[in-house]
N, C-alpha and C positions, 0 to 999 in steps of 0.2 A: 263483514257482509251479512253474517247470520243475525247479528244484533240489529242491523238496519232493517232486515226483513221482519224481524220480530216487532220492532218498534213501529214500523209502517202499518202492519196488519197482524196483531197478536193472535186473533182467533184463526185466521187463515194459516198462519205459520204453525200453530199447534194442531191444526186439523190434518196436517200431512204426517203420515207415520214415519217417513224417512227423516223428518226433522226431529222426531222423538228419538230415533236411533242415534242421530248425531248428538243430541243433547245428553242422552244417557251415556253414550260412549265418552263424551268429554267429562261428565261427572265421575264415572267409575275410574277413568284413567287418572283424573285429578286426585281422587282419594287414594287410589293405589300408590301413587307416587308419594303422597303425604305419609301414608302408613309405612312405606319402605324407609323413607327418610327419618321418621320418628324412631323406628327400631334401630336403624344403623347409626344415626347421629347420636342417640343417647347411650348406645352400648348395652342397652337392656331391652327386653321385650315390653313395649308399651301397648301395642295393638297385637292381639294373638296372631301367631303365624297362620293358623288355620283360617281365620277370618280374612287375613290379608290375601291368602291364596284364593279364597272364594271371590273376593273383589277383583283380583287379577284375572281369574278365569272368566268372570262375567265380562270384564273389560275386553279380553281377547275375543270372546264370542261376539260381542257387539261390533268389533272391528271387522270380523269375518262377514258379518251381515252387511256391513258397509261395502265390502268387496262385491257382494251381490248387487248392491245399488250401482256401483261403478261399472258393472258388466253390462248395464243398459247402454253404455256408450258404443259398444261394438255391435254391428248388425247381426253377426252370427249368434251372439248370446242374448241380445235384446229380446228376441222372440220368446225364449225360454223364461226369462225374467218376467215378461208381461204375462205369459201363460200361468206362471206360479202365483203372481199377484192376483190375477183375475180368478184363479181357482179358490184362493182364500176368500175373496169377496163373494163369490157365488155360493160358497159352502157355509156361510154364516148361519143361515136358518137351519141347515142340516146339522151343524155342530150343536145348536141349541136343542134340537129334537133328540140328538144322540145323548146329550147330557141329561135330559129329562128321563129317557128310558134307562140309562145306566143308574141314575139315582133311584128310580122306581125298583129295579131289581136289587140294588144294594140295600135299600130299606127293607125289602122283604127278607133277604138273607141275613141281615143284621138282626131282625126280630126273631126269626126261627133259630138263629144261632144261640139266642138267650135261653132256649129250652135245653141246651146241653149243659150238664153240670161241669164245673171247672175241673173236677178231678178226672173226668173222662178224657181219653187221648184222641178222640176223633173230632172232626169239625166239618162244617159245611163250607166255611170260608177260611182260607189260610190266614194266619196272623202275620201280616206283612209289616205292620208298624208297632204292634203292641197296644194299639187303640182300636177297639172293635168297629167303630163307624168308618174310619179311614181304611181299615183293612177290608171291610165289605165293599167299599167304593172301588178300591184298587182291584179287588178280585173281579168285580163286574166289568171294570174297564179292560182288564187283560182278557176276560172272556170275550168281550166285543172284538178284541184283536185276534182271537183264535187260540189263546193260551188256556188250555183246560186243566183245571186241578179239581177233579171230581172224586178223588179217593175217599173223602169223608162222607160222600152221599150214600154209601152202602150201610151206614150205621146211624144210630140216633133215633130220637122219638118222632122225627118228621121226615122219614126217608121218602115216602111217596111224594109229598109236596116238594121236597128238595129236588127230586128227579124231574118232576113235571115242570117246575120253574127253571131248572137248568136247561132242559130241552127247549122250552119256550124262549128263554133268554138267548140261547145259542142261535135259534132260528131267526128271531127278530133282530138281534144286534149284529150277528155275524153275517147271516145270509141276506136278509132284507135291507138293513141299513147300509151295509158295505156295498151292496149292488146299487143302491140309490146313489151313493157317493161316486161310484164308477160312472153312472149315467150322468151325474152333474158334471164330472170331469170331462166326459166325452162331449157334452154340449158346450162346455167352455172351450175345449180344444177346437171345436168347429167354428165358434164365433171368432176366436183369436186368429185362426188360420185365414179367415176371410179378410182380416184387416190389412 
């Protein structure tokens, strides 16, 4: 049935996100079974166990997402699924704007972090990954979620600028942007409730 739908209208088929979930679920399950059979059938590890587990975990996650899809069949849960889907659709532009503001603050903190000598034990941005750019980005993303790590702002050559931009970032990302998201969700809730 899926193959017939794809052959009849390929672009329409690939335009539906649920079809992508089905396709990716099939692919990950297929490879997971192949990896398991390769390792068990040969009696030695051909595909690393850790990689096989990642494929298996992704496969399970996609199958749980399919459970969400099937919950649309029931009237009591269909409303919530439609609300969640519409919230994702309505918040696309918001997500882009949040990404831009997170990148702006991450870039700033990455640059002023370079003023700190390697031998010094304080920092403006916590080293999450061992790589300064991604660590700065993650630090600003968690700041947008309300997770504050400001212990290093009291030291270093750029204390004033670090505090000013920390406060500005907290205000913009946490207060302004998250309240905009709540307003978007409230508007979406009102529209879906009227259907």
